[in-house]
C-alpha positions, 0 to 999 in steps of 0.5 A, a space after each residue: 936558333 943553334 945549340 951552344 956549349 957551356 961551362 961543364 964541357 971546360 976541362 971535359 972535352 968528351 967527343 960524344 956530340 961530336 961523333 952525333 952531330 950529323 952536319 959536322 959543326 962540333 970542333 975541335 975534333 980529337 984528331 985535331 991539332 988545336 984539341 989539347 989546347 982547347 978548354 973546351 968543344 964548340 958548336 959553330 952556330 951557322 952550320 948548326 942545323 937544331 937537330 939536338 942530337 949532341 944533347 943527350 949524349 953528352 955526358 956532363 950536360 953542357 949543349 943548350 938550344 940557346 934560347 934555354 942557356 942559363 943566364 949565368 953560362 949567357 957569354 958562351 953563345 958568344 964564345 961558341 961563335 968567336 971560335 969559328 970567327 963569327 
């Protein structure tokens, strides 16, 4: 079970979660060419090790364990995966 970034991240893109991730699975990074063009950050569902380190540092509470993702944001699980071509 991976973590998912959902709607509250849209327009915020605070990168505290990127810094907290021990396996570098949250993208795009601030220095990436794609950063400005993306509406939000994404978690790679294959690379995520389910540690949850990103959850408490998110200032807008946008990160959820897949099983806890609110139904109203269920499409964000696929949106995160699609960003990484999964």
